[in-house]
N, C-alpha and C positions, 0 to 999 in steps of 0.2 A: 398380725399380718393380713388378716382378711380385709381390714379397713384400708390398708395400703393398696391391696390388689383392686379393691372397688374404686378407689380414687384414681388409680392408674388406668383402669378400663374406662372410667368416665371421661378422663382427660383425652384418651385416645379416640373415643367416640366423638368428642367435641372437635378435636383436631381433624379427624377424618371428615366430619360433617362440614367443617369450615373449608377444608381443602377441596372437597368435591362439589359442594353446592354453591360456592361463591363464584361469582363471575368477575372477580378482581383480576387485575393485570398480572400479578406474579405467577399465576398458573396457566395463563393462556399460552398455548404452544409448548407446554411442558409435558414430560412423561413422568407420572407419579408412580413410585414403587413403594412397597412396604419392606422395611429392613428388619433385622433381628430385633426382637423386643416389640414389634408392632409399630415402630416409628415410620412415619411417612417421609419420603425424600422425593423432591421434584428436581428432575434433570431438564435443563433447557434443550429443546430440539434446535439444532443448528440449521440455518437455511442452506440450500444447495448453492455452491459457488458457481459464479457465471463469469465468462470471459467478456470483458467490456472493451470496446474499441476506444482508443484515446480520442478526446475531443480536439478539434483544431485549436491551437493555441501555442504554447511553448513547446519546443522540441524540434525534431527533424522535419524540414520541409524540403521536398525534392527540388523545386525550382530555385529556392534560395541557396541550397547547397551547390547546385550546378553553377549558378552565377558566381558564387564565392570561389569555386575552383577555377573557373575560367578567368576571373580577374587576377587570381594568384599566378596562373600560367602567363597571362599577359604581362604582369609585373616582372616575372622572372625573365621573360624574353626581352623586355626593355632593359633590364640590368645587363644581360649578356650582350645586347647590341651596344650599349654604352661602353662597356668594358672593351669590346672589340674595336669600336671607333676611337677610343682614347688610348689604345695600346696597353690596356691593363692598369692605367693610372687613375682613372676616375674613382674607382671604389677603394683601392688600396691606399692611395695618397690623399685623395680628396675627402673621403669619409672617415677612414681609419687613421690617417696621418702616419702611416708606416711605409717603408719601402724606399 
């Protein structure tokens, strides 16, 4: 058993030396802790979350939505005016074919 303990201590020292003295990318920004049995464990440190404003591109644009709403209202008024002028026959008979 003494040989096994010596080998274990040697490997732990090599691992600890490798983990702490190396400037390699896997440990940069990590929290290194020692677990049961002397094993090292590196936990990543997470960056702080930030609220980012959306870039101009796809999505809601106030001017476009206002224009779209106004055109829809204008179309609905035109439909009502046509129905009123034709006595209710333009939409029901002309487009739907019923009545």
